[in-house]
C-alpha positions as CSV (number, residue, x, y, z in Angstrom):
1,M,29.3,-29.2,-7.7
2,I,32.8,-30.6,-8.2
3,R,36.2,-29.0,-7.6
4,Y,39.1,-29.9,-9.9
5,T,42.7,-29.1,-9.6
6,L,43.7,-28.0,-13.1
7,K,47.1,-27.5,-14.9
8,C,47.8,-25.4,-18.0
9,S,50.3,-26.2,-20.7
10,D,52.7,-23.7,-19.1
11,G,52.7,-25.7,-15.8
12,H,50.5,-23.3,-13.7
13,Q,48.3,-25.2,-11.3
14,F,45.0,-23.8,-10.0
15,E,41.6,-25.0,-8.8
16,S,38.1,-24.4,-10.1
17,W,34.5,-25.5,-9.4
18,F,32.2,-27.0,-12.0
19,Q,28.6,-28.0,-12.0
20,S,29.5,-31.6,-12.9
21,A,32.2,-33.7,-14.5
22,D,30.2,-33.5,-17.8
23,A,30.0,-29.7,-17.4
24,F,33.8,-29.5,-17.2
25,D,34.2,-31.7,-20.3
26,A,31.7,-29.6,-22.3
27,L,33.4,-26.3,-21.4
28,D,36.8,-27.7,-22.0
29,A,35.8,-29.0,-25.4
30,K,34.6,-25.5,-26.4
31,G,37.9,-23.9,-25.1
32,M,36.1,-22.1,-22.4
33,V,38.3,-23.3,-19.5
34,S,41.3,-21.0,-19.1
35,C,44.3,-20.8,-16.7
36,A,43.7,-18.6,-13.7
37,V,47.3,-17.4,-13.9
38,C,48.1,-16.9,-17.6
39,G,44.8,-17.2,-19.4
40,G,45.9,-20.2,-21.6
41,T,43.2,-22.5,-22.8
42,E,45.2,-25.7,-23.0
43,V,44.1,-26.9,-19.6
44,S,43.9,-30.5,-18.2
45,K,42.9,-32.1,-14.9
46,A,45.9,-32.5,-12.5
47,L,46.3,-35.2,-10.0
48,M,44.1,-34.5,-7.0
49,A,44.3,-35.6,-3.4
50,P,41.5,-35.2,-0.9
51,P,42.0,-32.2,1.4
52,V,43.5,-33.1,4.7
53,P,43.0,-30.4,7.4
54,K,46.1,-29.0,9.0
55,K,46.5,-29.9,12.7
56,G,44.1,-27.8,14.7
57,R,41.8,-27.0,11.8
58,Q,38.4,-28.5,11.0
59,A,37.7,-30.1,7.6
60,G,36.2,-27.4,5.3
61,E,38.3,-24.5,6.7
62,E,39.9,-23.7,3.4
63,R,40.8,-20.6,1.4
64,P,37.7,-19.1,0.0
65,L,37.6,-19.2,-3.8
66,S,37.0,-15.4,-3.9
67,R,40.6,-14.9,-2.6
68,P,43.5,-15.3,-5.1
69,S,45.6,-18.3,-4.6
70,H,48.6,-16.8,-6.5
71,P,50.0,-13.3,-6.5
72,A,49.7,-13.3,-10.3
73,E,45.9,-13.6,-9.9
74,E,45.8,-10.4,-7.9
75,M,48.0,-8.6,-10.4
76,L,45.7,-9.8,-13.3
77,K,42.7,-8.5,-11.3
78,Q,44.3,-5.1,-10.8
79,M,45.2,-4.9,-14.5
80,R,41.7,-5.8,-15.5
81,E,40.2,-3.1,-13.2
82,H,42.7,-0.5,-14.5
83,V,42.0,-1.3,-18.2
84,E,38.2,-1.3,-17.7
85,K,38.4,2.0,-15.8
86,N,40.6,3.8,-18.3
87,S,39.3,2.5,-21.7
88,T,36.1,1.9,-23.6
89,Y,34.8,-1.7,-24.2
90,V,34.2,-2.2,-27.9
91,G,33.4,-6.0,-27.7
92,G,33.8,-8.1,-30.9
93,S,34.5,-5.0,-33.0
94,F,37.9,-4.5,-31.4
95,A,39.9,-5.4,-34.6
96,K,37.8,-3.0,-36.7
97,E,38.1,-0.2,-34.2
98,A,41.8,-0.6,-33.6
99,R,42.5,-0.7,-37.4
100,A,40.3,2.4,-38.0
101,Q,42.3,4.3,-35.3
102,H,45.6,3.2,-36.7
103,L,44.6,4.4,-40.2
104,G,43.3,7.7,-38.9
105,D,39.7,6.9,-39.8
106,A,38.6,7.1,-36.2
107,P,39.7,9.4,-33.3
108,E,42.4,7.9,-31.0
109,R,41.1,6.6,-27.7
110,A,41.9,3.7,-25.4
111,I,39.8,0.7,-26.2
112,H,39.6,-3.0,-25.1
113,G,37.5,-5.9,-26.5
114,E,37.8,-9.3,-28.1
115,A,39.6,-10.4,-31.3
116,N,40.1,-13.9,-32.5
117,A,43.7,-15.2,-33.1
118,Q,43.6,-14.4,-36.9
119,E,42.4,-10.9,-36.3
120,A,45.0,-10.2,-33.6
121,R,47.8,-11.7,-35.8
122,A,46.7,-9.5,-38.8
123,L,46.7,-6.4,-36.6
124,I,50.2,-7.1,-35.3
125,E,51.6,-7.9,-38.7
126,D,50.1,-4.6,-40.0
127,G,51.8,-2.6,-37.3
128,V,48.7,-1.8,-35.3
129,P,49.9,-1.3,-31.7
130,I,47.8,-3.8,-29.7
131,L,48.5,-5.9,-26.6
132,P,46.8,-9.2,-26.0
133,L,45.9,-9.4,-22.3
134,P,46.0,-12.8,-20.6
135,G,42.8,-14.1,-19.1
136,F,40.9,-11.0,-20.1
137,S,38.0,-12.4,-22.2
138,R,34.6,-11.5,-20.8
139,K,33.3,-14.7,-22.5
140,A,35.8,-17.0,-20.8
141,N,35.4,-15.3,-17.4
């Protein structure tokens, strides 16, 4: 296992663990590494320094990865939980379902799922009320 400090194109810095350096490179090449703060997929390795324990602490006494390092991470977690609790997951058929509801061909209900960039753009251009959610893809997380 290897831990990298990463930085997205918007300047957010965060850490993540990978099975190996090759595993990071493979996931990054497929666009599967995303920013923990904004969900952006333009991510690169940031300069890293070895952890130096604070005075009075032992090496290895660090923040557990299960705890958010930034308040935005906690807000994104709460948003994800709210959306998942109050809507139906429709997976890759999100664009089709959202369009059908907009045209009145399907009953209105709260849904969430995945759409590629072209599908999302077409929905927005056609006036379908959707909201892309940062860092929300089940595939990327």
